[in-house]
VEXZANU-631966 format. One record per residue (C-alpha): y, z, x; residue in one letter; residue number from 0. Coordinates in steps of 0.5 Angstrom, whole numbers, plus 500, padded with zeros to 3 digits. Last residue first. Layout:
N
+-----+-----+-----+------+-----+
:   v :   w :   u : code : pos :
+-----+-----+-----+------+-----+
:   Y :   Z :   X :    A : NUM :
...
+-----+-----+-----+------+-----+
// end
This chain:
373
+-----+-----+-----+------+-----+
:   v :   w :   u : code : pos :
+-----+-----+-----+------+-----+
: 546 : 488 : 462 :    X : 372 :
: 553 : 491 : 461 :    X : 371 :
: 551 : 498 : 462 :    X : 370 :
: 548 : 496 : 469 :    X : 369 :
: 555 : 494 : 471 :    X : 368 :
: 556 : 486 : 473 :    X : 367 :
: 558 : 485 : 480 :    X : 366 :
: 554 : 480 : 483 :    X : 365 :
: 549 : 485 : 485 :    X : 364 :
: 548 : 487 : 478 :    X : 363 :
: 546 : 481 : 476 :    X : 362 :
: 541 : 481 : 481 :    X : 361 :
: 538 : 487 : 479 :    X : 360 :
: 538 : 485 : 472 :    X : 359 :
: 534 : 479 : 474 :    X : 358 :
: 529 : 483 : 479 :    X : 357 :
: 528 : 488 : 473 :    X : 356 :
: 525 : 482 : 468 :    X : 355 :
: 522 : 479 : 474 :    X : 354 :
: 518 : 485 : 476 :    X : 353 :
: 516 : 486 : 468 :    X : 352 :
: 513 : 479 : 468 :    X : 351 :
: 509 : 480 : 475 :    X : 350 :
: 506 : 487 : 473 :    X : 349 :
: 504 : 483 : 466 :    X : 348 :
: 500 : 478 : 470 :    X : 347 :
: 497 : 483 : 475 :    X : 346 :
: 495 : 488 : 470 :    X : 345 :
: 491 : 482 : 466 :    X : 344 :
: 488 : 479 : 473 :    X : 343 :
: 486 : 486 : 475 :    X : 342 :
: 483 : 488 : 469 :    X : 341 :
: 479 : 481 : 469 :    X : 340 :
: 477 : 482 : 476 :    X : 339 :
: 474 : 489 : 474 :    X : 338 :
: 470 : 486 : 468 :    X : 337 :
: 467 : 480 : 473 :    X : 336 :
: 465 : 485 : 478 :    X : 335 :
: 461 : 489 : 473 :    X : 334 :
: 464 : 496 : 471 :    X : 333 :
: 461 : 503 : 473 :    X : 332 :
: 462 : 505 : 480 :    X : 331 :
: 469 : 501 : 480 :    X : 330 :
: 471 : 505 : 474 :    X : 329 :
: 473 : 511 : 477 :    X : 328 :
: 476 : 508 : 484 :    X : 327 :
: 481 : 504 : 479 :    X : 326 :
: 483 : 510 : 476 :    X : 325 :
: 485 : 513 : 482 :    X : 324 :
: 488 : 507 : 485 :    X : 323 :
: 492 : 507 : 478 :    X : 322 :
: 494 : 515 : 479 :    X : 321 :
: 496 : 513 : 486 :    X : 320 :
: 501 : 508 : 485 :    X : 319 :
: 504 : 511 : 479 :    X : 318 :
: 505 : 518 : 484 :    X : 317 :
: 507 : 513 : 490 :    X : 316 :
: 513 : 510 : 486 :    X : 315 :
: 515 : 516 : 483 :    X : 314 :
: 516 : 519 : 490 :    X : 313 :
: 519 : 513 : 492 :    X : 312 :
: 525 : 514 : 487 :    X : 311 :
: 525 : 522 : 488 :    X : 310 :
: 527 : 520 : 496 :    X : 309 :
: 531 : 514 : 494 :    X : 308 :
: 536 : 518 : 490 :    X : 307 :
: 543 : 514 : 493 :    X : 306 :
: 539 : 508 : 495 :    X : 305 :
: 536 : 508 : 488 :    X : 304 :
: 536 : 500 : 486 :    X : 303 :
: 536 : 497 : 493 :    X : 302 :
: 531 : 502 : 495 :    X : 301 :
: 526 : 501 : 489 :    X : 300 :
: 528 : 493 : 490 :    X : 299 :
: 526 : 493 : 497 :    X : 298 :
: 520 : 497 : 497 :    X : 297 :
: 517 : 493 : 491 :    X : 296 :
: 519 : 486 : 494 :    X : 295 :
: 515 : 488 : 500 :    X : 294 :
: 509 : 491 : 496 :    X : 293 :
: 508 : 485 : 491 :    X : 292 :
: 508 : 480 : 497 :    X : 291 :
: 504 : 484 : 502 :    X : 290 :
: 499 : 485 : 496 :    X : 289 :
: 498 : 477 : 495 :    X : 288 :
: 498 : 476 : 503 :    X : 287 :
: 492 : 481 : 503 :    X : 286 :
: 488 : 479 : 497 :    X : 285 :
: 489 : 471 : 500 :    X : 284 :
: 486 : 473 : 507 :    X : 283 :
: 480 : 477 : 504 :    X : 282 :
: 479 : 471 : 499 :    X : 281 :
: 479 : 466 : 505 :    X : 280 :
: 474 : 471 : 508 :    X : 279 :
: 469 : 470 : 502 :    X : 278 :
: 470 : 463 : 502 :    X : 277 :
: 468 : 462 : 509 :    X : 276 :
: 462 : 467 : 508 :    X : 275 :
: 459 : 463 : 502 :    X : 274 :
: 455 : 466 : 497 :    X : 273 :
: 451 : 461 : 493 :    X : 272 :
: 456 : 459 : 488 :    X : 271 :
: 456 : 461 : 480 :    X : 270 :
: 453 : 468 : 482 :    X : 269 :
: 447 : 469 : 486 :    X : 268 :
: 443 : 475 : 485 :    X : 267 :
: 439 : 479 : 491 :    X : 266 :
: 443 : 485 : 491 :    X : 265 :
: 444 : 491 : 495 :    X : 264 :
: 439 : 496 : 498 :    X : 263 :
: 444 : 501 : 498 :    X : 262 :
: 444 : 501 : 490 :    X : 261 :
: 447 : 496 : 486 :    X : 260 :
: 454 : 498 : 482 :    X : 259 :
: 459 : 494 : 486 :    X : 258 :
: 455 : 488 : 487 :    X : 257 :
: 453 : 487 : 480 :    X : 256 :
: 457 : 481 : 479 :    X : 255 :
: 454 : 477 : 485 :    X : 254 :
: 460 : 474 : 489 :    X : 253 :
: 462 : 467 : 490 :    X : 252 :
: 465 : 465 : 483 :    X : 251 :
: 468 : 471 : 481 :    X : 250 :
: 471 : 472 : 488 :    X : 249 :
: 474 : 465 : 488 :    X : 248 :
: 477 : 466 : 481 :    X : 247 :
: 480 : 473 : 484 :    X : 246 :
: 483 : 470 : 490 :    X : 245 :
: 486 : 464 : 486 :    X : 244 :
: 489 : 469 : 481 :    X : 243 :
: 491 : 473 : 487 :    X : 242 :
: 495 : 468 : 491 :    X : 241 :
: 498 : 466 : 484 :    X : 240 :
: 501 : 473 : 483 :    X : 239 :
: 503 : 474 : 490 :    X : 238 :
: 507 : 467 : 490 :    X : 237 :
: 510 : 470 : 483 :    X : 236 :
: 512 : 476 : 487 :    X : 235 :
: 515 : 472 : 492 :    X : 234 :
: 519 : 467 : 487 :    X : 233 :
: 522 : 474 : 484 :    X : 232 :
: 525 : 477 : 490 :    X : 231 :
: 530 : 472 : 492 :    X : 230 :
: 529 : 465 : 495 :    X : 229 :
: 535 : 461 : 495 :    X : 228 :
: 533 : 457 : 501 :    X : 227 :
: 539 : 458 : 505 :    X : 226 :
: 541 : 465 : 504 :    X : 225 :
: 535 : 468 : 501 :    X : 224 :
: 530 : 465 : 505 :    X : 223 :
: 534 : 465 : 511 :    X : 222 :
: 535 : 473 : 510 :    X : 221 :
: 528 : 475 : 509 :    X : 220 :
: 525 : 471 : 515 :    X : 219 :
: 524 : 477 : 519 :    X : 218 :
: 521 : 481 : 512 :    X : 217 :
: 518 : 476 : 507 :    X : 216 :
: 515 : 472 : 513 :    X : 215 :
: 513 : 478 : 517 :    X : 214 :
: 510 : 482 : 511 :    X : 213 :
: 506 : 476 : 509 :    X : 212 :
: 504 : 474 : 515 :    X : 211 :
: 502 : 481 : 517 :    X : 210 :
: 498 : 482 : 510 :    X : 209 :
: 494 : 476 : 510 :    X : 208 :
: 492 : 478 : 517 :    X : 207 :
: 490 : 485 : 515 :    X : 206 :
: 486 : 482 : 509 :    X : 205 :
: 483 : 477 : 514 :    X : 204 :
: 481 : 483 : 519 :    X : 203 :
: 479 : 487 : 513 :    X : 202 :
: 474 : 482 : 511 :    X : 201 :
: 471 : 482 : 518 :    X : 200 :
: 470 : 489 : 518 :    X : 199 :
: 466 : 489 : 511 :    X : 198 :
: 463 : 482 : 514 :    X : 197 :
: 459 : 486 : 519 :    X : 196 :
: 455 : 489 : 513 :    X : 195 :
: 453 : 483 : 511 :    X : 194 :
: 451 : 480 : 518 :    X : 193 :
: 444 : 481 : 517 :    X : 192 :
: 443 : 476 : 511 :    X : 191 :
: 449 : 474 : 507 :    X : 190 :
: 445 : 473 : 501 :    X : 189 :
: 444 : 480 : 501 :    X : 188 :
: 450 : 482 : 498 :    X : 187 :
: 451 : 489 : 498 :    X : 186 :
: 456 : 489 : 504 :    X : 185 :
: 460 : 483 : 501 :    X : 184 :
: 461 : 488 : 495 :    X : 183 :
: 463 : 494 : 499 :    X : 182 :
: 468 : 490 : 502 :    X : 181 :
: 471 : 488 : 495 :    X : 180 :
: 471 : 495 : 492 :    X : 179 :
: 474 : 500 : 497 :    X : 178 :
: 480 : 497 : 500 :    X : 177 :
: 481 : 490 : 497 :    X : 176 :
: 479 : 493 : 490 :    X : 175 :
: 483 : 500 : 491 :    X : 174 :
: 489 : 497 : 493 :    X : 173 :
: 488 : 492 : 487 :    X : 172 :
: 489 : 497 : 482 :    X : 171 :
: 494 : 501 : 486 :    X : 170 :
: 498 : 495 : 486 :    X : 169 :
: 498 : 494 : 479 :    X : 168 :
: 500 : 501 : 477 :    X : 167 :
: 507 : 499 : 481 :    X : 166 :
: 508 : 493 : 477 :    X : 165 :
: 507 : 496 : 471 :    X : 164 :
: 511 : 502 : 474 :    X : 163 :
: 517 : 497 : 475 :    X : 162 :
: 518 : 496 : 467 :    X : 161 :
: 518 : 504 : 467 :    X : 160 :
: 523 : 504 : 473 :    X : 159 :
: 527 : 499 : 469 :    X : 158 :
: 528 : 503 : 463 :    X : 157 :
: 529 : 510 : 466 :    X : 156 :
: 523 : 515 : 464 :    X : 155 :
: 521 : 515 : 472 :    X : 154 :
: 528 : 516 : 474 :    X : 153 :
: 529 : 522 : 470 :    X : 152 :
: 523 : 525 : 472 :    X : 151 :
: 524 : 524 : 480 :    X : 150 :
: 531 : 527 : 479 :    X : 149 :
: 528 : 533 : 476 :    X : 148 :
: 524 : 534 : 482 :    X : 147 :
: 530 : 533 : 486 :    X : 146 :
: 534 : 538 : 483 :    X : 145 :
: 528 : 543 : 483 :    X : 144 :
: 527 : 542 : 490 :    X : 143 :
: 535 : 543 : 491 :    X : 142 :
: 535 : 549 : 487 :    X : 141 :
: 529 : 552 : 491 :    X : 140 :
: 533 : 551 : 498 :    X : 139 :
: 539 : 554 : 495 :    X : 138 :
: 535 : 560 : 493 :    X : 137 :
: 532 : 560 : 500 :    X : 136 :
: 539 : 560 : 503 :    X : 135 :
: 541 : 554 : 506 :    X : 134 :
: 544 : 554 : 513 :    X : 133 :
: 550 : 549 : 514 :    X : 132 :
: 554 : 553 : 510 :    X : 131 :
: 556 : 558 : 514 :    X : 130 :
: 560 : 553 : 519 :    X : 129 :
: 565 : 551 : 514 :    X : 128 :
: 569 : 545 : 514 :    X : 127 :
: 568 : 543 : 521 :    X : 126 :
: 560 : 544 : 520 :    X : 125 :
: 560 : 539 : 514 :    X : 124 :
: 564 : 534 : 517 :    X : 123 :
: 559 : 534 : 523 :    X : 122 :
: 553 : 533 : 518 :    X : 121 :
: 557 : 528 : 514 :    X : 120 :
: 558 : 524 : 521 :    X : 119 :
: 550 : 525 : 523 :    X : 118 :
: 548 : 522 : 516 :    X : 117 :
: 552 : 516 : 516 :    X : 116 :
: 550 : 514 : 523 :    X : 115 :
: 543 : 514 : 521 :    X : 114 :
: 538 : 519 : 524 :    X : 113 :
: 534 : 517 : 530 :    X : 112 :
: 527 : 516 : 530 :    X : 111 :
: 524 : 520 : 536 :    X : 110 :
: 520 : 526 : 532 :    X : 109 :
: 516 : 520 : 528 :    X : 108 :
: 513 : 518 : 535 :    X : 107 :
: 509 : 525 : 535 :    X : 106 :
: 505 : 523 : 529 :    X : 105 :
: 504 : 516 : 532 :    X : 104 :
: 501 : 520 : 538 :    X : 103 :
: 496 : 524 : 533 :    X : 102 :
: 494 : 518 : 529 :    X : 101 :
: 492 : 514 : 536 :    X : 100 :
: 488 : 521 : 538 :    X :  99 :
: 485 : 522 : 531 :    X :  98 :
: 483 : 514 : 530 :    X :  97 :
: 480 : 514 : 537 :    X :  96 :
: 475 : 520 : 536 :    X :  95 :
: 474 : 517 : 529 :    X :  94 :
: 471 : 511 : 532 :    X :  93 :
: 467 : 514 : 538 :    X :  92 :
: 464 : 519 : 533 :    X :  91 :
: 461 : 514 : 528 :    X :  90 :
: 458 : 510 : 534 :    X :  89 :
: 455 : 516 : 537 :    X :  88 :
: 452 : 518 : 530 :    X :  87 :
: 449 : 512 : 529 :    X :  86 :
: 451 : 507 : 523 :    X :  85 :
: 445 : 504 : 520 :    X :  84 :
: 444 : 496 : 519 :    X :  83 :
: 448 : 494 : 525 :    X :  82 :
: 448 : 486 : 526 :    X :  81 :
: 455 : 487 : 528 :    X :  80 :
: 457 : 494 : 529 :    X :  79 :
: 462 : 494 : 535 :    X :  78 :
: 465 : 487 : 534 :    X :  77 :
: 466 : 488 : 527 :    X :  76 :
: 468 : 495 : 527 :    X :  75 :
: 473 : 493 : 533 :    X :  74 :
: 476 : 488 : 529 :    X :  73 :
: 477 : 492 : 523 :    X :  72 :
: 481 : 497 : 527 :    X :  71 :
: 485 : 492 : 530 :    X :  70 :
: 487 : 488 : 524 :    X :  69 :
: 487 : 493 : 519 :    X :  68 :
: 492 : 497 : 523 :    X :  67 :
: 497 : 492 : 524 :    X :  66 :
: 498 : 493 : 516 :    X :  65 :
: 503 : 498 : 518 :    X :  64 :
: 507 : 494 : 522 :    X :  63 :
: 507 : 488 : 517 :    X :  62 :
: 510 : 493 : 512 :    X :  61 :
: 515 : 496 : 516 :    X :  60 :
: 518 : 489 : 518 :    X :  59 :
: 518 : 487 : 511 :    X :  58 :
: 521 : 493 : 508 :    X :  57 :
: 526 : 492 : 514 :    X :  56 :
: 528 : 485 : 512 :    X :  55 :
: 529 : 486 : 504 :    X :  54 :
: 533 : 493 : 506 :    X :  53 :
: 538 : 489 : 510 :    X :  52 :
: 543 : 486 : 506 :    X :  51 :
: 543 : 492 : 501 :    X :  50 :
: 544 : 497 : 506 :    X :  49 :
: 538 : 500 : 511 :    X :  48 :
: 537 : 506 : 515 :    X :  47 :
: 538 : 511 : 509 :    X :  46 :
: 533 : 506 : 505 :    X :  45 :
: 527 : 506 : 510 :    X :  44 :
: 528 : 514 : 512 :    X :  43 :
: 527 : 515 : 504 :    X :  42 :
: 521 : 510 : 503 :    X :  41 :
: 518 : 514 : 509 :    X :  40 :
: 519 : 521 : 506 :    X :  39 :
: 516 : 519 : 500 :    X :  38 :
: 510 : 515 : 503 :    X :  37 :
: 509 : 521 : 508 :    X :  36 :
: 510 : 527 : 502 :    X :  35 :
: 505 : 523 : 497 :    X :  34 :
: 500 : 521 : 503 :    X :  33 :
: 500 : 529 : 505 :    X :  32 :
: 498 : 531 : 498 :    X :  31 :
: 492 : 526 : 498 :    X :  30 :
: 491 : 528 : 505 :    X :  29 :
: 490 : 535 : 502 :    X :  28 :
: 485 : 533 : 497 :    X :  27 :
: 481 : 529 : 501 :    X :  26 :
: 481 : 534 : 507 :    X :  25 :
: 477 : 539 : 502 :    X :  24 :
: 472 : 534 : 500 :    X :  23 :
: 470 : 532 : 507 :    X :  22 :
: 470 : 539 : 509 :    X :  21 :
: 466 : 541 : 504 :    X :  20 :
: 461 : 536 : 505 :    X :  19 :
: 461 : 536 : 512 :    X :  18 :
: 463 : 531 : 517 :    X :  17 :
: 463 : 532 : 525 :    X :  16 :
: 467 : 526 : 528 :    X :  15 :
: 469 : 525 : 520 :    X :  14 :
: 474 : 531 : 520 :    X :  13 :
: 478 : 529 : 526 :    X :  12 :
: 480 : 523 : 521 :    X :  11 :
: 483 : 528 : 516 :    X :  10 :
: 486 : 532 : 521 :    X :   9 :
: 490 : 526 : 524 :    X :   8 :
: 492 : 525 : 517 :    X :   7 :
: 495 : 532 : 516 :    X :   6 :
: 498 : 531 : 523 :    X :   5 :
: 502 : 525 : 520 :    X :   4 :
: 504 : 529 : 514 :    X :   3 :
: 507 : 534 : 519 :    X :   2 :
: 511 : 529 : 522 :    X :   1 :
: 513 : 525 : 516 :    X :   0 :
+-----+-----+-----+------+-----+
// end
C-alpha cells in the first residue's frame, strides 16, 4: 500500500508541469499501482475483520475514501467558479496540494497495525524454526505463482462469475459518474457561465451521496441487519433503484450529444430545459447508488474469501478495471441515451446476480455447506 501510494503521489506530481510522454507513462504505471493498492487494501480490510464486522468496516472504509470527492471538488467549485479556462497557476496549486496530501497519506500506511492473528502466527513460526522466517527468492516466486493460480481459480468459480456481472457494472458506472457525467454538464451551454464550475459541484454531491451511503451501511450495519433484518440484498436493490431514477432524470435533463460535442459545447435541449437542481440531485443519487453497490461487494467478497482475500480482491479490481476501460472507450462515441441504456441493463443484471450470490452466502452463514446449496 505504501509503495503504491507513492506512485499515486507521482501521478499527481506529473500534472504540476505536464508533458505528453509523462502523462501517458504515468497513466500506465498508476493503473498497475491501482491494482496493487486495491488488492492490498482489500486484504488489509479482511484480515482486520470477521464475518460480523466486515460489513461495518467496508462501509467505514468507503465513506472515508469518498471524503476526497467532497473536499477536492469543493475547492474546484470555489476556485474555478466562472472560469472558462484554467490557468497554469491554478493547475499547479491544485496538483501541488494533491501531491503533498497523497504523500502524507502514503506515509500513514506504515502506521497500520498488524492483526493479532498474524502477529501470533509469526511468533509461532519463529519459535518452530528461525531459519524459515526469511523466504528464499525461489520460495517467493512460488508464492506469487500460487497467488496467481488462486486468483484464476476464484475467478472461474460460479459465485465469482455471477459477482463479476455486478463488479463490471460498478466499472461502467464509475466511468460514467467520474468522467462522463461531469463532462456532459460542462458541455451544456444552457447552464451558462457556471457550466464548468458545475463539474466541481457535481463531484461534491456525488461525494455527499457516497459518504452518506457508506456511513449508513457501515456504521449502522449491525443495527440494520440485527433489528431491521436488512442484509446486503436490500441495500443493493436500493442502489439499483437510485441509479435507475438518476439515469432517467439525466436522460430528461441533459442533451444527448453532450458527451461527444467539441470544446464549444452544445446548445441542444433534451426533454427538459437543463436544470441545475435536477443535475445535482442526479449527482447525489449516482454517489448514493455507487456506495450501495461497492460497500456490499467489498463485504461479500471479504466474507466469502476470507482465507484468500488477496486473490479475490485482485479479481474484483481486474473485472472492474476492464469494464471501466471499455466504458471510457465507448463514451466518446455513443450518445448519452445509449450510454444510459447500457448502464441500465448492466445494473439490472448486476443486481440480480448479486442477489443470487448473497442468497447462497446467507444460507452458508446459517450452517449450510456451499456444496449443498
